[in-house]
DRENLUMGU-813995 format. One record per atom (N, C-alpha, C, O, CB): x, y, z. Coordinates in pm, whole numbers, padded with zeros to 5 digits, always signed. Each point is the difference from the previous one (the first is absolute). Glycine has a CB too. Example, Ala and Ser with C-alpha at 12.3 -4.5 7.8 and 13.67 -1.06 7.14 Angstrom:
BEGIN
+01319-00569+00780
-00089+00119+00000
+00090+00120+00000
+00104-00002+00066
-00293-00115+00059
+00154+00222-00197
+00082+00119+00006
-00077+00109+00073
+00051+00111+00017
+00067-00174-00232
***
This chain:
BEGIN
+01545-02477-01615
-00054+00021-00134
+00064-00098-00098
+00117-00037+00013
-00158+00281+00040
-00035-00282-00148
+00047-00092-00103
+00087+00073-00101
-00018+00120-00024
-00188-00260+00054
+00300+00068-00090
+00084+00058-00105
-00084+00044-00119
+00041+00088-00076
+00150-00232+00150
-00308+00084-00090
-00084+00032-00115
-00110+00100+00034
-00088+00026-00082
+00136-00253-00007
-00043+00285+00211
-00100+00097+00044
+00002+00123-00090
+00106+00061-00020
-00085-00143+00257
-00137+00118-00291
-00010+00121-00082
-00036+00117+00092
-00067-00017+00102
-00004-00117-00307
+00117+00253+00167
-00024+00122+00076
-00059+00105-00092
+00041+00014-00115
+00148-00067+00273
-00288+00130-00107
-00067+00102-00081
+00026+00139+00057
-00012+00024+00120
-00165-00190-00184
+00213+00257-00027
+00019+00140+00037
-00136+00068+00010
-00099-00048-00055
+00326+00053-00059
-00230+00107+00186
-00126+00075+00009
-00049+00048-00137
-00118+00029-00016
+00185+00044+00246
+00024-00065-00329
-00040+00044-00135
-00057-00114-00084
-00055+00023-00108
+00232+00152+00120
-00165-00299+00038
-00053-00114-00073
+00106-00089-00063
-00031-00111-00044
-00167+00249+00002
+00323-00091+00035
+00109-00084-00054
+00021-00120+00090
-00001+00013+00123
+00113+00190-00226
-00094-00321+00044
+00024-00122+00077
+00143-00048-00026
+00040-00023-00113
-00285-00040+00101
+00321+00050+00122
+00134-00059-00010
-00016-00151+00013
-00047-00051+00101
+00161+00258-00004
-00073-00278-00202
-00006-00146-00003
+00144-00052+00002
+00075+00021-00095
-00297-00021-00035
+00262-00069+00240
+00137-00051+00009
+00038-00093-00115
+00118-00008-00035
-00138+00029+00279
-00076-00089-00303
+00030-00090-00112
+00049+00078-00122
+00072-00054-00084
-00246-00106+00168
+00135+00288-00093
+00039+00084-00112
+00115+00093+00038
+00086+00030-00084
-00321-00041-00002
+00237+00057+00211
+00098+00099+00041
-00039+00136-00055
-00117+00026-00026
+00298-00202+00034
-00082+00263-00026
-00025+00131-00060
+00110+00027-00102
+00100+00064+00031
-00215+00022+00181
+00094-00136-00335
+00103+00015-00102
+00040+00145-00028
+00113+00025-00043
-00200-00232-00057
-00003+00302+00125
+00031+00141-00028
+00111+00053+00090
+00069+00095-00036
-00304-00063-00038
+00252-00093+00192
+00103+00046+00093
+00106-00108+00027
+00082+00014+00091
-00252+00138+00013
+00167-00259-00183
+00102-00103+00014
-00025-00101+00112
+00090-00074+00037
+00065+00239-00126
-00278-00168+00143
-00033-00099+00103
-00031-00132-00070
-00093-00008-00081
+00002+00188+00239
+00169-00282-00127
-00013-00129-00067
-00124-00076+00044
-00045+00014+00113
+00292-00023-00131
-00304-00072-00074
-00110-00089+00039
+00043-00088+00117
+00115-00042+00008
-00204+00043-00244
-00005-00027+00327
+00029-00082+00116
+00041+00081+00123
+00031-00058+00104
+00037-00120-00260
-00067+00312+00144
+00039+00086+00112
-00122+00029+00087
-00093+00067-00044
+00278+00036-00093
-00186-00154+00264
-00114+00031+00088
-00006+00149+00032
+00102+00069-00001
-00086-00299+00099
-00135+00279-00070
-00021+00142+00031
+00092+00045+00113
+00056+00109-00005
-00295-00128-00071
+00253-00065+00177
+00081+00035+00116
+00147+00019-00036
+00074+00065+00074
-00234-00192+00068
+00203+00071-00255
+00140+00010-00042
+00027+00117-00095
+00114+00022-00040
-00099-00267+00069
-00120+00319-00065
+00020+00117-00086
+00082+00103+00076
-00012+00012+00122
-00206-00054-00243
+00303+00118+00051
+00078+00104+00067
-00093+00099+00072
-00112+00024-00045
+00295-00048-00128
-00136+00080+00283
-00083+00094+00077
-00038+00123-00082
-00102+00063+00026
+00214-00143+00182
-00029+00115-00307
-00030+00118-00080
-00079-00031-00127
-00022+00087-00084
+00230+00013+00173
-00252-00226-00102
-00084-00038-00114
-00133+00072+00011
-00056+00013+00108
+00169-00239-00126
-00164+00272-00097
-00129+00068-00003
-00090-00062-00107
+00048-00066-00092
+00060+00280+00172
-00236-00193-00066
-00097-00049-00097
+00035+00055-00138
+00016+00121-00016
-00196-00135+00194
+00191-00073-00279
+00034+00049-00134
-00112+00080-00065
+00024+00071-00098
+00124-00268+00075
-00270+00187+00075
-00111+00075-00058
-00017+00140+00060
-00022+00097-00072
-00089-00315+00030
+00122+00227+00177
-00030+00128+00064
+00116+00059+00079
-00005+00117+00039
-00229-00192-00027
+00339-00004+00014
+00117+00053+00069
-00008-00002+00151
+00091+00051+00067
-00060+00088-00262
-00136-00197+00252
-00011-00010+00146
+00088-00113+00052
+00031-00094-00072
-00265+00186+00063
+00274-00081+00136
+00087-00098+00063
-00070-00127+00043
-00122-00013-00010
+00259+00201+00084
-00057-00283-00025
-00050-00132+00040
-00105+00006+00110
-00083-00090+00011
+00303-00002-00074
-00220+00197+00145
-00095+00010+00109
-00142+00030-00049
-00095+00003+00079
+00281+00074+00067
-00201-00056-00275
-00132+00023-00060
-00058-00125-00063
-00101+00007-00070
+00168+00227+00029
-00005-00349+00066
-00044-00128-00053
-00062-00085+00110
+00039+00009+00116
+00140+00002-00291
-00276-00092+00136
-00064-00095+00091
-00001-00138-00063
-00015-00012-00122
-00128+00195+00222
+00159-00289-00018
-00006-00134-00057
-00138-00032-00052
-00101+00043+00057
+00280-00115+00099
-00184-00003-00266
-00127-00042-00058
-00029-00141+00049
+00084-00090-00010
-00052+00236-00196
-00151-00164+00260
-00037-00134+00051
-00046-00091-00112
-00035-00115+00025
-00030+00218+00191
***
């Protein structure tokens, strides 16, 4: 997977590595694969296993 690969949660939230997740302290440039295992969607609270890569 590319470092810039975006991932979408089942709720519609898109994790963009270029932005990171400022609400939880994830810095811009952090690939999805490098997110902590306990990271959850900031919109719905579901875990990483509920995300799919966006083509």
